[in-house]
C-alpha positions in Angstrom: 78.5 116.8 106.3 81.0 116.9 103.4 80.1 115.1 100.2 82.1 113.5 97.4 81.1 113.1 93.8 82.1 109.8 92.2 81.9 109.0 88.5 82.5 105.6 87.0 85.1 105.8 84.3 86.1 102.1 83.9 84.2 99.0 83.0 83.7 96.2 85.5 84.1 93.6 82.7 86.9 91.1 83.6 87.2 92.5 87.2 86.8 90.4 90.3 83.4 89.9 91.9 84.3 92.0 95.0 85.2 95.0 92.8 81.9 94.7 90.9 80.1 94.5 94.3 82.0 97.5 95.5 80.8 99.5 92.5 77.2 98.5 93.1 77.7 99.4 96.8 78.7 102.8 95.7 75.6 103.1 93.6 77.4 102.8 90.3 76.5 100.3 87.6 76.9 102.0 84.3 79.7 103.9 82.6 79.8 107.7 83.2 77.2 107.5 86.0 77.8 110.0 88.8 76.7 109.7 92.4 77.1 112.1 95.4 77.8 110.4 98.7 78.7 111.5 102.2 82.4 111.6 102.7 83.0 108.9 105.4 85.9 106.5 106.0 83.8 103.6 104.7 83.1 105.4 101.4 86.8 106.4 101.1 87.8 102.7 101.6 85.4 101.6 98.9 86.8 104.3 96.5 90.3 103.1 97.3 89.4 99.6 96.3 88.1 100.6 92.9 90.2 103.8 92.3 91.2 102.6 88.9 87.6 102.6 87.7 86.3 105.8 89.2 87.1 109.5 89.3 86.5 111.5 92.4 85.7 115.2 92.9 85.4 117.0 96.2 
């Protein structure tokens, strides 16, 4: 399975609750934290929702 590396680059302060929950769902909760997840349509949808607060590799 292909994987994707996601790094949190933006702060969830003054963001909506659903965007904060999406970051937590991705396993991100602190600035500059990086996680590696399986590249699935569900993960891609979550990334699309918070694309302004994350950077994606792979």
